[in-house]
LOLUM-523289 format. One line per field, with one value per residue: residue number from 1; residue in three letters; x, z, y of N, C-alpha, C, O in turn. Coordinates in steps of 0.05 Angstrom, whole numbers. Each point is the difference from the previous one (the first is absolute). Example, Ala and Ser with C-alpha at 12.3 -4.5 7.8 and 13.67 -1.06 7.14 Angstrom:
<atoms>
gudo: 1	2
tordren: ala	ser
nxx: 264	-28
nzz: 156	-27
nyy: -114	21
caxx: -18	16
cazz: 0	1
cayy: 24	24
cxx: 18	-15
czz: 0	14
cyy: 24	22
oxx: 21	10
ozz: 13	4
oyy: 0	22
</atoms>
This chain:
<atoms>
gudo: 1	2	3	4	5	6	7	8	9	10	11	12	13	14	15	16	17	18	19	20	21	22	23	24	25	26	27	28	29	30	31	32	33	34	35	36	37	38	39	40	41	42	43	44	45	46	47	48	49	50	51	52	53	54	55	56	57	58	59	60	61	62	63	64	65	66	67	68	69	70	71	72	73	74	75	76	77	78	79	80	81	82	83	84	85	86	87	88	89	90	91	92	93	94	95	96	97	98	99	100	101	102	103	104	105	106	107	108	109	110	111	112	113	114	115	116	117	118	119	120	121	122	123	124	125	126	127	128	129	130	131	132	133	134	135	136	137	138	139	140	141	142	143	144	145	146	147	148	149	150	151	152	153	154	155	156	157	158	159	160	161	162	163	164	165	166	167	168	169	170	171	172	173	174	175	176	177	178	179	180	181	182	183	184	185	186	187	188	189	190	191	192	193	194	195	196	197	198	199	200	201	202	203	204	205	206	207	208	209	210	211	212	213	214	215	216	217	218	219	220	221	222	223	224	225	226	227	228	229	230	231	232	233	234	235	236	237	238	239	240	241	242	243	244	245	246	247	248	249	250	251	252	253	254	255	256	257	258	259	260	261	262	263	264	265	266	267	268	269	270	271	272	273	274	275	276	277	278	279	280	281	282	283	284	285	286	287	288	289	290	291	292	293	294	295	296	297	298	299	300	301	302	303	304	305	306	307	308	309	310	311	312	313	314
tordren: met	asn	his	pro	tyr	asp	val	val	ala	leu	gly	glu	ala	met	val	glu	phe	asn	gln	ile	pro	gln	gly	asp	gly	ser	met	tyr	leu	gln	gly	phe	gly	gly	asp	thr	ser	asn	thr	ile	ile	ala	ala	ala	arg	gln	gly	ala	his	cys	ala	tyr	ile	ser	gln	val	gly	asp	asp	ala	leu	gly	glu	met	cys	leu	asn	leu	trp	lys	ser	glu	gly	val	asn	val	ser	ala	val	gly	val	arg	asn	asp	ala	pro	thr	gly	val	tyr	phe	val	lys	his	asp	gln	asp	gly	his	his	phe	ser	tyr	leu	arg	arg	gly	ser	ala	ala	ser	cys	ile	gln	pro	ser	asp	leu	ser	thr	ala	leu	leu	gly	asn	thr	lys	tyr	leu	his	val	ser	gly	ile	ser	gln	ala	ile	ser	ala	ser	ala	cys	asp	thr	val	ser	ala	ala	met	ala	gln	ala	his	ala	ala	gly	ala	arg	val	ser	tyr	asp	pro	asn	leu	arg	phe	ala	leu	trp	ser	leu	asp	asp	ala	arg	pro	val	ile	met	ala	ser	ile	ala	gln	thr	asp	glu	phe	leu	pro	gly	leu	glu	glu	leu	ser	lys	val	ser	gly	leu	asp	asp	pro	gln	ala	ala	leu	ala	trp	ala	his	gln	gln	gly	ala	lys	val	val	val	met	lys	met	gly	val	asn	gly	val	leu	ala	ser	asn	gly	gln	ser	ile	gln	lys	ile	asp	ala	phe	ala	val	asn	ala	arg	asp	ala	thr	gly	ala	gly	asp	cys	phe	asn	gly	ala	tyr	leu	ala	arg	arg	ala	arg	gly	glu	asp	val	phe	thr	ser	ala	arg	trp	ala	val	ala	ser	ala	ala	leu	ser	thr	gln	gly	tyr	gly	ala	val	ala	pro	leu	pro	thr	glu	ala	arg	val	ala	glu	phe	leu	lys	ser	ala	thr	thr	ile	ala	arg
nxx: 1535	20	37	10	-38	33	40	-39	42	-34	31	-11	42	5	20	28	-15	26	-36	42	-4	8	25	26	3	52	1	21	-34	30	-42	-36	-17	-25	-37	-16	22	-10	-39	5	25	-28	-11	17	4	-29	39	-10	-37	42	-36	33	-50	29	14	37	21	-6	-18	20	-13	13	38	8	-28	23	39	-17	-12	31	22	-23	25	17	-25	41	-29	-22	38	-40	12	-12	-10	-35	5	4	47	-45	-11	9	-18	25	-24	37	-42	-3	18	38	-19	41	-38	49	-25	20	-42	7	-42	-14	39	11	31	42	5	0	-40	17	6	-48	17	-3	46	8	-5	28	25	-40	21	42	-33	43	-28	5	-11	19	-9	-35	29	26	-36	8	36	34	-14	15	38	-1	-5	33	30	-23	19	41	8	-22	-3	42	-8	7	26	-41	48	-32	35	-20	1	-41	10	12	31	-26	-34	-32	8	10	50	11	-17	9	33	-9	-5	3	29	-9	-17	36	-29	37	35	-24	37	-44	4	12	42	40	4	36	50	4	20	38	16	-19	-38	28	-14	3	29	14	-20	33	36	-32	-13	33	20	0	25	29	-3	27	-31	20	25	30	18	-26	47	-24	-14	3	4	-2	-19	23	46	-4	46	-14	25	-4	-10	35	17	10	42	-29	16	-4	-37	51	-45	-11	-10	36	25	-13	-2	35	-6	-18	17	32	-12	-8	35	6	-15	26	-15	-49	-27	-11	-39	-44	-16	-11	-38	-39	-10	-13	-45	-15	-5	-39	-22	-2	-23	38	-14	10	41	19	-25	-7	-36	25	-16	29	20	-16	24	41	5	-26	36	38	-37	0	-42	6	5	-38
nzz: 2148	27	-31	42	15	-34	19	34	7	-9	30	-32	29	-48	17	-32	-3	-24	-22	5	-37	21	-28	31	-5	-5	-40	37	-30	7	21	-30	40	-6	8	46	19	-15	22	48	3	-6	42	28	-19	28	26	-11	26	20	4	26	8	25	-16	5	-29	41	-36	-15	12	49	8	-13	30	37	1	7	40	20	-6	34	35	7	1	25	-3	-40	-24	5	37	-29	52	-15	-30	-18	-16	-5	-1	-28	-21	-32	15	-31	-22	-17	47	-13	17	23	15	15	18	-10	11	9	19	-40	-9	-43	-4	8	-49	11	15	26	-37	9	-39	39	31	9	31	30	-9	-9	-48	-3	8	0	-23	46	-31	-38	-7	-37	-33	-7	-2	40	12	-27	-3	37	-21	-24	32	25	-17	-2	42	-2	-28	12	35	-6	-20	13	-29	5	0	-29	19	-40	-45	-23	45	-33	-29	-16	-37	37	-34	19	-16	-44	-14	38	1	-29	20	30	-25	-8	22	18	-24	1	18	-22	28	-20	4	-40	-16	4	-15	-28	12	-3	-39	-26	-8	-23	-7	-36	-39	-19	-34	-39	-11	-1	-32	-22	-34	-19	-39	-28	15	31	-48	17	-27	41	-41	24	-16	21	9	-20	38	-28	46	-27	-20	-42	9	-40	30	-41	34	-41	12	36	-36	23	28	-3	46	19	9	6	20	-29	27	23	-32	3	33	-22	-27	12	30	-11	-26	19	27	-41	11	-4	-49	7	-18	7	15	-21	-3	15	25	-25	-17	24	0	-41	20	27	-33	-3	36	12	14	53	5	-8	0	54	-24	-33	34	10	36	45	6	15	30	38	7	11	35	19	-20	37	-45	42
nyy: 2136	27	-7	-1	-11	-14	-13	-17	-4	-29	-7	-36	-2	-15	-39	25	-42	38	-20	-18	27	38	-8	-11	41	-9	3	29	6	34	-10	-1	-12	-36	-31	-2	-31	-43	-21	-18	-36	-34	-9	-30	-41	12	-14	-39	22	-15	-28	6	-17	-1	-43	23	-22	-10	-8	-38	-41	-10	-13	-41	-25	4	-26	-36	-15	-24	-45	-29	9	-49	28	27	38	8	15	-40	-7	-30	5	21	32	-38	13	10	-40	33	-35	29	-25	-4	1	-38	10	2	38	-13	8	1	-24	32	-21	-44	10	-8	13	-6	-39	26	12	43	-15	-21	-38	-11	4	26	0	-44	-30	24	-38	-15	-5	-6	-30	-6	-29	-24	-22	26	41	-13	-1	37	19	-16	-10	-28	-47	-22	-22	-46	-24	-21	-34	-45	-13	-15	-27	-41	-33	-20	-34	-40	-16	-21	4	-15	-15	-15	5	-10	-4	-20	16	35	-2	-20	-24	-35	-7	-18	-32	-16	-26	-37	-36	-28	-29	-48	-33	-14	-35	13	-11	-7	-30	-4	-52	7	2	34	36	-23	-4	46	19	-16	36	-33	-3	6	-17	-36	-8	15	-32	-36	5	-11	-30	7	14	-27	29	-15	-9	-23	-10	-9	17	17	-43	-40	25	49	-18	27	3	34	-37	6	14	-5	-3	-8	-26	20	-41	19	16	-36	3	-29	25	38	-44	-9	-9	-32	-37	-24	-24	-37	-35	-7	-30	-42	-27	-21	-36	-40	-13	-17	-46	-30	10	-14	28	42	-1	-7	39	36	-4	16	39	28	-12	29	42	8	14	50	5	9	-44	-8	9	-40	-35	-9	0	28	28	19	-19	12	28	-20	-22	21	23	-29	9	-45	5	-19	8	5
caxx: 19	26	9	33	6	-18	-8	14	-4	6	1	24	8	20	19	-8	16	-12	13	10	16	29	15	-21	-27	3	1	-21	-2	-9	-19	-18	-23	-24	-14	-7	27	2	-16	7	22	-14	-14	31	13	-19	-11	-19	11	-10	7	-6	3	7	15	16	12	25	12	21	-20	-21	17	-6	-25	-1	9	-17	-28	11	12	-25	-10	-18	-5	4	4	-22	12	16	27	-3	22	-10	-5	26	-10	-4	15	-11	13	-9	9	-10	0	-13	-30	3	18	-8	9	5	2	8	-8	-16	11	14	-1	-19	-25	-5	-14	-32	-17	14	27	-8	3	-17	8	3	-21	-15	13	5	-22	-7	9	1	2	5	-3	29	7	-11	5	14	-1	-31	10	6	-17	-15	13	-8	-27	-2	8	-10	-24	9	14	-23	-8	12	-12	25	-12	15	-4	8	3	-4	20	-2	21	-6	21	-4	-22	-15	-29	-21	8	-5	-27	-14	17	9	-36	2	13	-12	-23	17	23	-7	10	-2	25	5	7	-25	-1	-14	-28	-22	-5	-8	-30	-8	2	16	-10	14	-28	-21	15	-4	-34	5	21	-10	-24	14	-7	33	-7	19	9	14	1	29	-2	18	1	-22	-6	-7	-24	-5	-20	-4	-26	-18	0	21	17	25	26	21	37	21	8	21	20	4	17	-5	-19	-5	-6	-9	-32	5	5	-25	-14	19	-6	-33	4	15	-7	-25	13	-4	-27	0	-27	12	9	33	23	6	17	34	12	7	31	16	9	12	31	13	7	30	27	-1	-9	-22	10	22	-18	-17	-1	-8	-15	17	1	-23	-7	18	-12	-22	5	0	6	-21	-10	-14	-25	-2
cazz: 25	-11	21	-6	-14	-16	9	14	-5	17	-3	10	-15	8	-19	-23	-10	-26	-13	-26	-19	-11	9	2	15	30	14	5	12	29	-6	24	-3	12	-21	7	-6	-29	-7	9	-7	-25	7	12	-22	-28	10	22	26	11	24	7	16	-3	15	-4	23	4	-14	-24	-25	10	-9	-26	-7	15	-17	-27	-3	9	-16	-22	13	12	28	16	28	16	4	23	-4	27	10	16	-24	-22	-26	-20	-23	-23	-27	-22	-18	-21	-13	-20	9	7	32	28	20	25	21	33	13	22	22	-10	13	-14	12	29	5	17	-4	8	-13	-22	1	-5	-18	-30	-1	-4	-23	-21	-22	0	6	-12	13	-28	8	14	25	20	3	11	31	11	12	-29	-17	14	-3	-22	4	21	-17	-16	12	18	-29	-4	21	-8	-23	-17	-14	8	-20	12	-15	18	-1	10	4	11	18	26	5	-18	-2	22	27	-14	-11	23	10	-24	-9	22	-15	-24	17	10	-22	-17	-22	5	-31	12	-22	-11	8	31	-5	-4	18	22	-5	-11	-31	-20	-18	12	4	25	28	9	7	18	22	-1	23	31	16	-16	-13	-28	2	-27	-2	-14	-8	-11	-27	-6	-3	18	-4	26	-1	23	8	-5	-21	4	-33	-2	-14	-8	12	-17	-11	17	-4	25	-7	27	6	35	7	-22	7	24	-11	-12	21	14	-21	-3	24	-4	-23	9	18	-9	-5	-22	3	5	-29	-3	24	7	-27	5	18	-15	-2	25	7	-20	4	23	6	-20	20	15	24	4	10	-21	-27	-2	-18	9	-10	-35	-20	-16	-10	-23	-4	-11	-25	-18	7	-14	20	-1	-5	2
cayy: 4	-8	-31	-9	-32	-10	-27	-15	-35	-25	-26	-11	-1	-20	1	-21	-10	-20	-17	24	-24	-9	-27	-23	5	14	35	21	29	0	18	12	-9	7	12	24	9	4	22	27	14	7	27	20	1	18	32	1	1	-23	-7	-31	-17	-25	-3	-12	-11	14	-16	18	5	22	22	-3	8	18	10	0	18	29	9	6	22	-3	6	-30	9	-19	-28	-10	-13	-22	-21	-25	-13	3	6	-12	-6	-25	-8	-5	-20	5	-23	10	1	26	2	-5	9	-8	18	-4	21	-7	2	30	23	14	-18	1	27	6	22	20	6	21	34	12	19	-5	-5	23	28	-11	3	-29	-21	-30	-19	-22	-20	-16	12	-8	-32	-11	-7	-1	31	17	5	19	22	17	4	16	20	7	21	27	18	10	24	25	5	-14	-17	-22	-14	-24	-27	-27	-18	-29	-20	-26	-3	14	-7	-4	13	-4	15	26	9	20	29	22	18	25	20	16	20	26	17	23	-6	-28	-1	-32	-13	-19	-30	-3	2	-17	-17	6	7	-25	12	-1	11	12	21	-13	-9	31	12	-17	20	31	-7	-8	37	19	29	0	-28	-1	-26	-7	-22	-5	15	18	21	1	4	21	5	19	2	11	-10	-25	-4	-22	17	-20	-12	2	-19	-6	-17	-7	-17	-8	20	-1	26	9	7	9	16	7	15	18	27	9	23	25	17	5	15	25	15	-13	-27	-24	-10	10	-8	-26	-4	11	-23	-30	2	-1	-31	-6	4	-13	-32	-5	0	-33	13	13	24	15	8	21	28	29	11	12	-26	-5	9	0	-32	2	13	-15	-27	-5	-11	-24	5	-26
cxx: 31	3	28	0	-18	-9	18	-8	7	9	32	16	27	24	-9	30	-13	22	3	2	24	10	-15	-24	-2	2	-20	6	-11	-12	-19	-27	-20	-15	-1	21	7	-16	11	21	-5	-14	21	9	-19	-6	-16	20	-9	13	-8	4	7	19	22	22	28	27	14	-28	-23	16	0	-23	-5	12	-8	-18	11	12	-25	-17	-30	-2	-8	-7	-17	13	17	26	-3	28	-11	-9	8	-26	-5	15	-11	17	-24	11	-18	6	-24	-29	-3	14	-20	14	-1	-3	11	-7	-17	18	13	-3	-34	-36	-9	-16	-19	-3	11	22	-7	4	-23	1	0	-29	-29	13	8	-26	-12	18	-2	4	-6	-11	21	3	-19	-1	21	2	-29	5	-3	-36	-16	11	-9	-34	-1	14	-19	-32	13	2	-33	-3	13	-10	18	-16	22	-1	17	2	-2	26	4	18	-14	18	0	-21	-13	-25	-24	4	6	-17	-21	15	7	-31	-3	23	-10	-19	11	19	-3	14	5	13	4	9	-26	2	-12	-29	-23	-4	-11	-32	-16	-13	20	3	10	-23	-16	22	3	-24	-6	10	-16	-22	16	1	28	-13	16	9	22	18	31	-16	28	-1	-21	-10	-17	-31	-12	-28	-8	-25	-13	6	24	10	19	25	22	34	13	12	36	10	-5	15	-14	-17	-9	2	-13	-29	11	6	-27	-10	16	1	-25	-3	14	-18	-33	6	4	-21	-8	-22	17	9	23	22	4	18	23	7	5	27	16	7	7	31	13	2	25	28	-13	-3	-30	2	18	-14	-14	3	2	-19	14	-1	-32	-9	8	-15	-22	4	-13	-4	-27	-14	-5	-31	-12	-34
czz: -9	22	-11	-17	-18	1	14	-2	29	-6	4	-28	4	-19	-15	-18	-24	-12	-31	-18	-6	22	9	15	30	0	-2	6	20	-4	30	-13	19	-12	6	-2	-29	-6	2	-20	-31	-1	-3	-27	-16	18	27	25	11	26	1	27	6	27	-8	24	10	-17	-25	-18	2	-2	-29	-6	5	-22	-33	5	3	-32	-38	11	15	33	14	28	9	-3	25	-1	28	-5	1	-26	-24	-22	-26	-22	-25	-13	-18	-27	-30	-15	-26	5	15	24	14	29	22	26	35	9	22	21	-9	18	-4	11	25	3	17	-7	24	-6	-28	8	-9	-15	-36	-8	-5	-20	-25	-7	-3	19	-13	15	-18	17	16	23	23	0	17	34	6	7	-19	-5	23	0	-26	7	13	-23	-21	11	5	-23	-10	17	-6	-26	-23	-17	-5	-24	6	-26	19	-1	14	-3	8	28	29	12	-19	-15	13	24	-8	-7	16	2	-27	-4	23	1	-27	11	2	-20	-17	-27	-4	-21	-3	-26	-5	15	33	1	-7	16	24	-8	-7	-24	-20	-14	12	11	27	27	10	4	27	21	1	26	24	14	-14	-13	-37	-1	-23	2	-27	-15	-17	-27	-12	16	41	-1	22	-1	23	13	-14	-41	0	-30	5	-18	-1	5	-32	-11	5	-7	29	10	35	5	26	7	-19	6	20	-17	-9	16	7	-23	-6	28	-6	-18	14	18	-10	-14	-28	-3	5	-27	-7	22	-5	-40	11	15	-19	-18	17	8	-20	-3	19	-12	-24	21	22	30	0	-1	-20	-26	1	-16	16	-20	-23	-12	-12	-16	-27	-10	-20	-24	-24	8	-26	20	-14	-3	1	-1
cyy: -9	-25	0	-21	-2	-28	-9	-30	-11	-23	-9	5	-16	9	-23	-9	-12	-13	16	-24	-6	-22	-26	-1	3	26	6	28	5	26	9	-5	8	19	28	12	13	24	29	9	5	21	26	11	4	31	1	2	-20	-8	-33	-9	-22	-5	-20	-17	15	-13	22	-6	21	27	7	14	28	20	2	18	34	14	16	21	0	-3	-32	3	-25	-32	-3	-10	-20	-19	-35	-15	12	14	-24	-8	-18	-2	-6	-19	1	-24	2	-8	31	0	-12	4	-13	23	-5	20	-6	19	34	24	14	-10	3	25	0	26	20	10	26	30	9	25	1	-8	21	29	-14	0	-37	-15	-26	-15	-26	-30	-21	7	-10	-29	-2	-1	12	34	17	11	20	32	16	8	34	33	15	14	18	12	9	23	23	12	-5	-17	-22	-25	-35	-20	-23	-10	-29	-15	-26	-14	9	-5	-14	18	2	22	32	13	12	21	15	7	24	24	20	22	22	13	22	-7	-38	-7	-30	1	-17	-28	-4	11	-13	-20	10	2	-25	7	2	30	40	34	-9	6	33	11	-15	20	23	-12	-7	28	5	19	-1	-24	7	-31	-13	-29	-8	6	13	22	-3	7	23	13	24	-2	8	-11	-29	8	-22	20	-32	5	15	-19	7	-17	-8	-18	-12	16	2	30	18	14	26	37	19	19	19	18	12	17	20	21	5	22	31	10	-10	-16	-24	-18	7	-10	-27	-8	1	-21	-25	8	-3	-28	-16	3	-15	-35	-5	-9	-21	19	20	25	16	10	20	21	17	13	8	-26	-8	25	4	-27	11	17	-20	-30	-6	-24	-34	-7	-26	-1
oxx: 1	-14	6	19	-23	-22	24	-23	18	-13	16	-10	10	0	-15	17	-16	24	-17	3	7	-11	-20	-11	-19	1	-18	17	-20	14	10	-3	3	8	7	-1	6	10	3	-4	12	-1	-1	2	6	-18	0	24	-24	21	-17	22	-15	1	-10	-3	14	21	-4	-5	-13	-15	-4	2	-14	-12	7	-3	-11	-4	3	-20	-17	14	-16	10	3	-12	20	6	5	12	13	-7	2	-24	19	13	-8	19	-19	16	-25	22	-8	-18	-20	16	-24	25	-22	13	-8	14	-12	25	11	-21	-15	-21	-22	-9	-10	16	-7	9	17	-7	-10	-15	-3	-9	-20	-7	24	-20	-24	23	-23	15	-4	3	-1	6	5	-15	-2	19	-14	-18	-15	-6	-14	-12	-3	-9	-14	-8	2	-18	-14	-4	-2	0	-13	1	4	-23	24	-21	19	-17	8	11	19	5	-13	-8	11	3	6	-12	-15	-17	-2	2	-15	-10	7	-8	-3	-4	1	1	-13	18	-23	-14	19	-8	21	2	-14	-18	-18	-15	-23	-22	-8	-19	-23	-16	18	22	-10	1	-7	-6	-5	1	-18	-11	12	-2	-13	-9	11	-19	-8	7	-7	20	0	-15	-5	-8	1	-24	3	-6	-5	-13	-3	-4	-22	-17	10	-13	13	-3	8	14	-9	-2	7	-11	14	2	-3	3	-22	18	-1	-6	-12	-9	-1	-3	-12	3	-3	-11	-11	-1	-9	-15	-1	-3	-18	-5	24	16	17	25	21	12	16	23	18	17	16	23	10	14	22	11	10	21	-22	4	-13	-22	-2	7	-5	22	-9	0	-14	-9	-5	-20	-13	-9	2	-18	-20	14	-9	13	-5	-14	9	-11
ozz: -17	19	-24	-15	6	-8	-5	-4	15	-20	15	-22	23	-14	6	-5	-1	4	-12	10	-12	22	-13	8	15	23	-15	16	7	-12	22	-24	11	-9	-18	-11	-4	-12	-18	-10	-10	-20	-13	-3	-24	-4	15	-1	-2	9	-11	10	-14	18	-6	23	-17	14	-1	-14	-18	-6	-5	-17	-17	-9	-14	-18	-8	-8	-20	-13	3	10	-4	15	21	9	8	-24	23	-20	8	4	-1	-1	-7	-10	4	2	6	-16	2	3	-1	-16	11	3	-3	2	6	-2	14	-1	7	-1	16	12	19	5	9	22	4	-9	-7	12	-12	22	-21	-17	-15	-19	-14	-1	-6	15	1	4	-6	18	-24	25	19	16	24	16	13	12	-17	-4	2	0	-9	8	-1	-15	-6	1	-7	-14	5	5	-10	-8	-1	0	-16	8	-3	-8	14	-18	23	21	15	-24	21	20	18	25	-23	12	-4	15	15	4	-14	1	2	-12	-8	11	-5	-7	-9	1	-8	-20	14	-23	8	-13	17	12	9	9	7	4	15	14	8	-7	2	-1	21	20	18	24	24	8	13	21	14	23	20	22	12	-14	-23	22	-18	14	-24	11	-20	-6	-13	5	17	-20	22	-20	23	17	11	-15	21	-21	20	-19	16	-3	-23	14	-10	-17	15	-13	2	-1	9	-6	7	-9	-3	8	-4	-7	17	5	-7	-5	3	5	-5	-4	15	-11	-9	20	-1	0	-7	-1	7	-7	-2	-4	3	1	-5	3	6	-10	-3	12	-7	-11	1	4	-19	-3	-4	-10	-19	5	23	-23	-18	-22	-23	-11	-18	-22	-25	-16	-13	-11	-16	17	-24	19	-16	1
oyy: -17	-6	1	-4	4	-6	2	-8	9	-9	12	3	0	20	-19	17	-19	3	13	-22	-20	-2	-5	-21	4	11	-8	8	-13	17	3	4	21	22	15	22	24	19	17	22	19	14	21	25	-5	16	20	-8	-5	9	-13	3	-14	17	-21	6	11	0	24	20	11	19	24	18	11	19	19	17	20	22	14	4	17	-17	-19	-17	-12	-19	11	-1	7	-8	-20	-23	25	-1	-14	19	-23	15	-14	9	2	-11	23	-6	8	-18	0	-3	-8	20	-18	20	20	2	15	3	7	12	-9	6	-22	17	23	20	12	8	-7	10	19	12	-4	24	1	2	-7	7	-8	4	-1	3	-16	-17	1	-11	-21	-10	12	16	20	23	18	20	24	17	19	23	24	10	20	24	23	24	21	24	19	1	1	-10	-4	1	-2	-7	-7	-6	1	-11	-12	-2	0	18	19	11	19	24	14	23	23	21	23	22	24	23	19	17	2	3	-6	8	-11	21	-9	-11	-13	-17	3	-9	-18	-7	-4	-17	17	11	9	15	14	5	5	23	9	6	17	9	-7	4	19	-7	6	-9	15	-4	0	-17	-13	23	21	0	-17	13	-8	4	-8	17	4	-9	-6	4	-4	16	-16	19	-2	-20	22	-13	13	-21	-24	25	4	15	24	22	22	21	24	24	15	24	23	22	21	24	23	19	19	22	14	-13	-4	-19	-17	-2	-10	-21	-18	-9	-16	-17	-18	-6	-22	-18	-10	-18	-22	-6	-11	24	10	10	24	22	15	11	-2	-7	-10	-2	-8	-7	10	3	-5	-5	5	-17	16	-11	-1	-7	-17	-22
</atoms>
């Protein structure tokens, strides 16, 4: 079956202000964020045909988001503009312990999304739908919308990709766990991080946590482990894919970059392990700049990087 879209994502976008090292620490670089927005842009830069489903405020920040997606070739026909809620904002600070986030997202336009805002035209004409736990956590209506989107995508023959992206600033483990488990059961491509999957499953061993995810119903599991690479399973075999050595500056959005690059390759028909290796390289490159969107690499840059890249064997 021919689909006009490779990847459609649903979720929340925000305008980002990322602290940069120059000056006295009060200088911030304006960018963009929101996990599924980052993912869809990453996929588009890798050559995938993409669309986004969301809500933004009828404000300058919302207009900036719309212009960003359009400039990246992402279809925005299903992005609503609300005059009763603002576009979200967040700040990123850096210190010796890593990066720290502060969010102004309560009551944001994206959190007001309803199942009736879904585009059946998009969900019925894509190879993959990508959703995340953050979108489920920002409001009850957003959580319902994610569930409805997953059901509609499956009914239309699309595959569902899900990253739980567990954030305790948004909900507790007790609240998150049943929602995440129910979502895993509806997931074709499960893309968690090891730390969050360990919390949800109660299992620290990567192999055991991966097996647990399959037991919940996930068909494919690709588990991100930072500098330890990725553990990937297609349901029949498991492969460990090492991380690549780079001079990392800012890991903001690296996991989202991985998701987008991975889905772009999967939409082309590549196997799980080849796609995961490409995505590991893409994520590594994304850490070499500041912010979630600006450093997202193109397909050509990843291909060039892989010609001479070295891995970190652990």
